[in-house]
N, C-alpha and C positions, 0 to 999 in steps of 0.2 A: 504494500500500500504506500502511496506517495506520502512523504513526510513534509509537513509544513510547520512553520512557526505558529504559535498561537495568534500572533498579531504582527503586522508590518506597518511601518510609517506610510508606505505607498503600496496600494493594491491596484492593479490594472486589469480590468475585465475586457478580454479581447486581445488577439495577438496578430494584428495586422500592421499596416504602415503607421497609423496614428499611434498605436501602442509602442512600437519600436522608437518612434520619434519622441514620444513622451519620456521614455527612459533617458534619452540623450538630454532632454530638457531638464529633467530632475537633476541629472549629474552636473549640469552647468551651474546649479545653485546649491546642491547638496551632494557632496562627494562621498558620503558614508551611509546615509539612510538606506535601510534595506528595502528592496523593491521586489514584488512578485508579480509576474505576468501570467494570467490564466487564459489559455486559448482553448476553445472548444474543438478546433480542428486538430488532426494528428500531426500536421506539419508545422514547422516554425514560421515566423512571419516571412512573407515574400514580397518583393517589389512587384506589385500586381500588374502594372502596365506591361512588364516583360512577358506575361502569360499570353498576350494577344499580339505582341509586337516582336521584340528582340529574339525571343526563343524560336520564332518561326522564320526570321529573316536573316539571322546571323549564324552561319554554320558552326562557328566556334563557341556559341553561347551554350550554357548549360543551366539547368534549374538550380543546381547548387550555387552557381555564381549569382543567382538572383535572390538568394535567401538573405535576410537582414539579420545582422549580428546584434543580439540584445544581451550578450553575455558580459560579464564584468564582475568586479568585486562587489558583493552584496546584492547581486541581481539574480533572481531565479526565474526561469522560464519553465512553465508546466503546460505541455500540450495535452490534448484529449482530456481537458479539465473543464467541464461544463459547469458554469455558475447557474444554480437553480433559483436563487433568490437573493435580494439585497435588503438588508435591514438598516436603513439610514440612521434611525434613532439609536440602535444598538451598536452602530459602527462595525458591522460585520457582514460578510457574505457567506452564503451556504452553497456548497457544491452539490452536484447531483447524487453523490455517494453519501451525503450527510455531513461531510467535513465542514466545520465553521472556522472562518478566518477573520480575525479582527483587523481593522484598519484605522489609521489616523486620517489619511486622505485616500479617496477612491476616484479612479478615472473609469468611466464607462466608454469604451472604444469598441463597441460590438459591431460596428459597420452595418452592412446591409446584406440581404439575402435575395437571390434571384426570384423574380415573380414566377409562380408555378404555372404550368401549362396543362391542358387536358390530356396529358400523357405522362405516365410515371417516369421518374428518373431511373436510369439503369446504366449498365456498362456501355451501351451504345446510344443512350439518350442523355445528353449532357447539358445541364443548366450551368453554363460556363461561368466560373467564378474563382475556383481555388487551384492550388497546386495539384490536388488529386484529379480535378477536372482536366487540367493540362495533360497529365500523364495518361488519362483515359482516352483523350482525343488523339494524342500522339500514337497510341497503340493501334488505332484503326485508320488514321488519316495518312496512309502511306501513298506514294505516287500511284496514280491510277484508281485509287479508291473514290467512292462517291459519297459526299457528305451533304446533307440538307441543312441549311442554316435558316432558322426561323427568326425573322426580325431584322429590320433595316436601320436600327438605331446605332448607338456608339459601338457596342460589342458586336452586333451582327455584321456591320460594315467592315470592322477590322478583321474579324475572323474570316469572313468570306475573302477579303483581300489577301490575307496571309495564306490561306489554303490554296488559292489559285496560284500563288507564287511558289507553292510546293508541289505543283503538278497534281493537285487533287481536283477531281470533278466536283463542281459545286452547283447545287440548286438553291437559289436564294428566294425564300418566301417572304414577300413584302405585303403588309396589309393595305398599303396605299399605292403600291406599284413602283415607288422610287425609294432611294436611300435617304434617310434623315430629312423627310419632308417637314418635320416640325421645327427644324433648326436651319437648314439651308434654304435660300431663296429657290423658287421653282426651277429656274434655269440651271443653277448649280446642282441641285438634286437630280435633275434629268441627266446632266453631263456625267456625274459620277456613276449613275446607274448604267448609262450607255457604255462607259469604259469598263465596268465590271463584266457586262455582257460581251464586249469585244474581246476580253481576256478569256472568255469561255464560260462564264456563269450563265446558267439557265434561270431567267427571271420569271417567277410565278407570282401573280397577284392574288392574294387571298389571306384568309385567317385560319389558324389551326383549330380544328374541331376535336381531334382525338388521334388515336393511333395505337400501334402495338409494337413490341420489341420481340424479335426472334433471336435464336442463338447467334446468327451471323448477319442480321439485317434489321432495319427499322422500317415500318410503314406508317406514313403520316396520312391523315385524312383532313382535307380542308372543308370549310363550311359549305362550299358549293359542290362537294362530293369528289373533287379531284383527289386522286391518290398518288403519293410519291413514295417510292421504295428506294432506300439508300443503305449504305453500309453503316452509317451513323447519322445522328441528328444533333445539332447544336441549337439549343433554345436560348435566344437572347432577346427577351421581351421586357427588359428593365429590372429594377431591383426595388425592394422595400426596406426601409430602415428598421433595424432590430431594436425596437423600443420596448418590447414587452417586459423586460426586467425592470426598467425604470417605471413604467406605467403601474405594474403590480406593486411597486414599492411606494407608490403615491407621489412620485416625482412628476413634475409638469411635462407633458408631451403635447406637441402640436406640429404635425408633420416633422417629427424628429424630437429629440430631447432638447427642451428649451434651455439655453444657457445665456449668461450675460457676457459683457465684454471681457471678463476674466475667465470665461468658460465654466463658471459655476452654475450648477443646476439649482432647482428650488430647494434641495436638501443640503444642509450644512456639510461642508467638507467633501461633497460629491461633485465631480466635474464630468464633462463629456466632451468628446472631440471626434473629428472625422466625419464619415458619411452619415453617422447617426445624429449629429448635432445640428440644431437650428440655432444660428448665431446672428448677432447684429452686425452685419457687414458695414464697415465704416463708410463705404461709398454707396451701397445699394440697399441698405436696410436689411431686415431680417430675411434670412434665406438658409437653405441647406444645399451643400455642394457635394457631389459624389465623385470627386476626382483627386488624383494623388497629390497634387501640389497643396490642396487644402488639407489632406490628411497629414502630410509632412509638417507643414508650417503650423497648423492648429495643434497637432499632437505635441510638437516641441513647446509651443506656447502654454499648453495645458500643463505639461511637466514643470515648466518654470513656475507657473502660477501655484501649483500644488506645493512647491517648495518655497513659496512666499513672495515671488516676484509679482508686483502690482502693475506691470507695464500695460497689460491688456493685449488683446488680439486685434490688430488693425489691418491685416493683410487682406486684399481682394485677390483670390487665387485665379490661376489660369489653367487651361488644359490643352492637350494637343492630340493629334492622331495622324496616322499615315494610311492612305488608301491607294494601293498600287504605287504609281510613280509620283503621286501627289501627296501633299500633306498640309496641315494647317495648325495654327495656334489660335486660341480663342480665350476670351475673358468676359465675364459678366453674364447677363441674362440674354440668351439667344432664342428669340421667338420669331419664326418665319413670318408671322402675321404682323410683326412690328418692325419691319425693315425701314430704316430712315433713308439710307443711301447705299448704293452699290457703285464702286469704282473698279474698273479693270485696267490691267496693263495694256499697252498698245497691241501686243500679240495675243492677248486674251488668256494667257497662261496663269496669271495671278489676279487675285481680287481682294478688295477690302470691303466688307459688308458691315455697316453700322446699324445697330438696333436701338430702339427707344421710342419716345413720344414727347410731344410738346417741346421740341428743341433740345431735349436732354438725351444724351447717349447713355445707354445702360448696358451695352454689350458690343463686342467687335469680333468678327470672324476674319482671320488673317490667312487667306487661302494662298499657299505658296508664297507667303510674305513673312519674312523672318526678322527676328530681333526688333519687333515692333510692339511687344506686349506692354512695355513700360509707357510707350507713347499712347497706346490705347487706354491704359489705366489713367494716364494724365488727362486724356480727352474726356473720359467719364467724369473725373473730378471737376474739370473746368466747366463742362456744360451742366453739371449738377448745380454749381453756384451761379452760372450765367448761361441760361439756355440760348441757343442760336435762334435767329429769326426763322430760318428754314433750312431744308436739306442742302441747298446750294452753298450755304455758308460752311458746310463740312467738306467741300471739295478740297482735295489736296492735303488734308490734315494728316493723313497717313498714306504714304505712297505704296500702291500695289507692287509687290515684288521686292520691297525694301529689305 
């Protein structure tokens, strides 16, 4: 049976990027206080973007190289350790096996879980999120294999792109017929979808209704009756924040665990960070962000705050993706129904898309446009204070392809 101390100065529930960064943040302010990290998954923390990017595109990359080191003097990592309950008043957590661990400061970094689809997960039905999911997909996604990818959002687009570049046959099931229609302007969404098709993806418009898994195949059924048989299926239809522990403990939850600028929850000495946290963004107001830059920076800030730092979290995070030969960086709120302005380079290979309303920019998509995140962040801040008269006033503020 795993041995724990009766109590720790710092207990972290969850073992993802935010948790690993929190350990680093604690150690910046407290070099000796004991830390225990409790992860439900059997694997140690992993740099999650690599699971759909580097590990498929870099022949020299390995899963071991993507693992995050949380070891160190006074730091314990316990995987396969599911926390069943949090007692904020008693300052303790209870594991699924009944073990109780006291804390002085607690961080909830439980992340998010894939939304479930009307087909059960299995060796060949993969709701893509974890190191185990990567290993399962690698085992079946060999050159010449056929994988059905359900969903055209962030994960669906990336996995389809990565598989195509590994000589895997891909059927891409899109509920709206194009990739990222909720985020990309229609012309860009169409362009990306056409490029995936030109690379070999079979594009099928429809919604998943069900399916079944056999020993060596998967059959999906769409709402219109279309059947798709493949060697495996990747389900990428979004995630849901893991808030149940906080909610059951009486901690305030509203589309995530509600925290203040110091990442404190409504319970004393309990903090939250990463995908699961609803925080007051200094530029954009209260929001929840499901990307790694947020997990890294917020996790570290939470660790510092747990150790007594009162600086607060003031970062507006960004994110990025690669889709075949194209890529982008983005920041803020990207809603395709709220595009303020699109500017393209002369050859059309690069774009800057600005989102917002009433003359205030709230987000920027930097398509094949690099080293411009800081400029976009500054533009969001400037137009928050002084909105522009109209979209024309935004011309040239960020150069496409820069």
